[in-house]
N, C-alpha and C positions, 0 to 999 in steps of 0.2 A: 603298821607303817606307822610315821611321824606323822604328825599333824601338818606341819610344814611342809614337808615332800607330799602329801595326799592333796595338799591344798595346791599347791604348786602345779602336780600333776591334773588337778581338775582344771585350771585354767589354763593349763596348755593344749590340753582334749578338745576342749569348748572354744578355743582359739583355732584347732585343725578342722573341726567341723565347720567351723564358718568360713575356713580358706577353703574347704571342699567343697563347698556350695560354690563359692566366688569363682573356681574354677570350674566345676559344672559348669555353669551357667555359661560364663564366655567360651566352654570348647563344646558344648553341643545344646544346652535348653535352648540357648537365644533364640536358636533357628525354629525349636519345638514351639516356644510362642510366637514367633514373629509369622506365624502361615505353614508351620510344618507340619503342623497339627495333622491341619486340611488337606496338605498337599498327601502325607500319607495315607488318610480315609479316600483320600481317589486313588490314588494307587491300589489300593485293597479291592476296591470296586470294581475295579477295570485291569485287572491282572494280567501280565504278559510273560507266563513263567519261561520262557523260551527267550527271552529277551534279555541281553548281559545290562543293555541301560537300563531297563526296568529294575533290575534285582540293584543296581547302584544305586539309583533314587530310593531304594526300599529299606536299605541299610542306612542310608544317610539319614534316612528322616524317623525310620523304626528303632534304632540304636540308641538317640536321645530319649526316648519312651524306657529304655531298659533301664540307662542310665539315671534317669529321674525317679522310676520305682525302687531300683537298690541305692541310691542318698537317700531314700526314706524310710527306707527299712533299715540300712547302716545307723540314721541317727537317731533314731527311734532305741534301736536296738544298745548303742553307745551310753547313753541316756538310762536307760534302764540297770544298766552296767553299773554306772558311775552314783546311780541313785541306792543302789545295794551295797557298794561299798562305803561308798560315806559312812553310812550308820556306825562303820567300824573303825571311823578313821581316830589314832591314834592309841586301840584298842589291841590292834594285831602286832605280834613281835617274834620273831625267829629266833630261837635259841641256838648259840655255836655248836651246842651240845645235840644237839636235833639230829636226827638221821636225814639222809640226802639220797636221792634216787639219780641215776642218769636218763636223762631226757633229751640228749643230743650228743653226736660224738664228736669228735675231733674233726672228723673227716665229712659228717654233717655242716658243722660250723662253720668251715673253711668255705662249703658252697653256698650258704647264707650269704655270708660276709663277700662274695665275688656276686652272687644274685644281686644283692642289694644295692653295690656299687656302681654294677654294669645297668642294672634298670635306672637309676637316678641319672645314668650319663646319658641312656638313651631314651629316657621322656625328656629331661632338662633339654638336652639340643634340640629335640623334635619340637618341644611347644615354643621353643625361643623363636624357629624359624615359621612356625603357623603362626604364632601371633607377632611378626616380624615388624608388621607395620604400624603397630602400636609405639605412640610415641615415647612411651615408658622403656618398652623392650627395647628402642634399638640403642640405649646405652650399654648392654650387653651384648646384643648381638652386632659384633664387632666385622663378623669376617663370616660368607655362607660356604665358602670352601671349606672353613676351617670348621663348623658347625657342621655341613654336612660330612666331612669326612670326619670325625666326631660321633656323630650318629650312624653311619654305616660299620666301623670297626666295634665300635660298644655292640650292635647289634650282631653284627657276626658272630662276636664272641661269647655275646648271652646265647645264641642259638647255638654254639658250639656247647655250650656249658648243660643244656637244655637236654640237647640230644645224648652226651657222655653219660647226665642224668639217668634218663629214661632206657638208655640201653643197660646201664650197670644193675639199675632196681630191678627194670623188667626183666632182666636177665634170673632174677634170683626169685623174681617173684611168680615166675614158668615154672622154677622149676618145684618152688614149696609148694603150689598147685598141683604138682603131679604127685608129689610124696603124701603131702596130707590131705589134697583137697580146698576148696574156698573156704571152709572154716577156719584151716590150719593157715591159712594165707591171712585171712583178716585178723587174724588174732597177731600175726608176725608183722603183720603191714596195716595198724589200725587205720589208716588214711584213708583205706578202703569201707571205713565205717562209711563214708559220707554216701553208699549206695543204699545204708539204710534208710531211706529217708522217714519212715514212720519216727524211727528213734532221732533224727535231728530236728524235723517238728515239732519232738513232743518236747526237748531239752531246751529250743528257742524260745515255743509259749513260756513254758515253767521258770524263765528268766522273768520275762514279760509279768508274770505272776507274782514272784517274788517280790519284783520294785513294785507293787502295791500291796502286795500280804506279806510282809514278814516271816508269819508263821508257815507261809505256803512253799512246795516242796521245790528244792531248788534243782539246777539242771544235772544229769548225771552222763557229764561226760568221760569217755575214756580216755586216750593218752593226749586226744587231738580235742578242741571245742572247734566252735562255728569259725574262729576267726582263723585258726591253723587249717580245717578244712576249706574254707574260700580262698585261702592264700594258696593253698596249693595246687588245686583241681585250676582255679582262675587262671592261677597264672600261667599253669599250661595248656589251658584252654585259648590264652591271650597269646599266647609266644607262638602258638603255632599258627593264629591268625595274625598275627603282627610280622611274624619272618616269611610265611609264605607269602604275602603279600608285599613285604619290605623286597624279597627277592624278585619277586617280579617288574616291580622300579628300578630295580638296580640294571637291569637288562632292559627294560622296555620302557621308562620314564613314569612319569605321573599318569600318564595316558594308558598305561598298559591296563588290558581287557576295559577296554573305553570308558577306563576312569574308576573302575569297581574296586581295584587293585588297592587307589589313594583312598576312596573313602571307606570301607572297611578298615585298612589301617589306621587311620586318623581317630575313627569311631571307637574302633575298640583299644586304641591307647588310651581315649579320653575315660575310658570306662574303668582300665587299670590303672591309671594315675587316679581315679575320685576313690575306688575301691581303697586303695593305700592310704589315701588322708582321711577317708570318713571310717574306715574300719579295719584294715591292717594296725596301722600308726599306733590309733586311741589303743586300741585293747592289746598289741603286742607290747608296746612301750610305755606309752604315756597315760596310762591309767593310774590313780591313785597308789595301787600295792604295788606298783612296780615300776614309778617314774621314778629317774630319769630313764633305766632301759634294763629289763628285763633280765635279770642277773644269770639266765640259762643260755642269753644267747650270747653272753660272756665263758660261763663257767660250764657249759651243759647239765648243771646240775639245781635240782628244784627240791626243797623244802618238801617232808613228806607230809607234812599237816597242811600245804598249800596242795601237793597231789591230792590229800583226803576230802579237801573243801572243793575242790574245782575241779578234778579227774576222778570221782568215786569208783567209777567201772575199772577203773585202769590200778588204783588202789586197790582195788579187792584182787585183782586178779597177778598183782605184786605179792598180795597177804598170802593169796593162797597158794602161790609157789614157794614164799620161802617158809610153808605149813609142808608141801611137801617135800621140800630138801631136808626137814629136819624128821 
């Protein structure tokens, strides 16, 4: 990576971390620090598991704790990644003659583009309405009807995209499991490695160690690293929660299920945006080695040298497959 590009990526990443924390604070953490933690402890001490009102309040005060813990993890992880990458600032170059491997097909990239656009529209319109009374937000909050329409339409389209994706790949997954078993499914769909918790935790800890010890063992990810795993599985968990509660509010309003739908919808949306600001965007696109955008996102291809360095398990599988073909 060039020094100028690396420094620009570092600056943008630090800005995103700062902006992500500001967003997380005003979207959720301020409630936690303004008495929310005490209310959460009171709810835990006096559980009413059959009461939808109790669950509404529990989600409202517990989800900021989740957001706080995730934000702390994401910030330290990204800083550790930055410290590792900045050691090689100006030293890494990819030759045009170097081999490349396809990471994302055209079909997958089209889904990514649609996901990014629709997610931005849903998040932007939703939180403009949420912060609508803020004097600065009022300048862009020109019409509640317009923002509501954009929010609902983009949300429905995002839900349709998610259902299509789950149906398409879910069918392939079931067929693969039937023919090749779970091991064959994991090899064909490396995103399933997220369920190998020991592997995930080991790789996360290795990055922290590498940040302090340059000679330490680095993470050994397969095709997808922690950013991709959290992006994918967090995204579909979030879309399920936000989608179900959103549909409930379309038909019954914000008071659906005694306000539980609105509370869970808002809190999960805040977590989703925090994930994008603090982890997904910094690691996927703005880190020094990829700034200003991950080229694989545009071309679908990744240099073999990058695969060997960042996804060694995937590299070994590719190498073994090539040897087998010979």
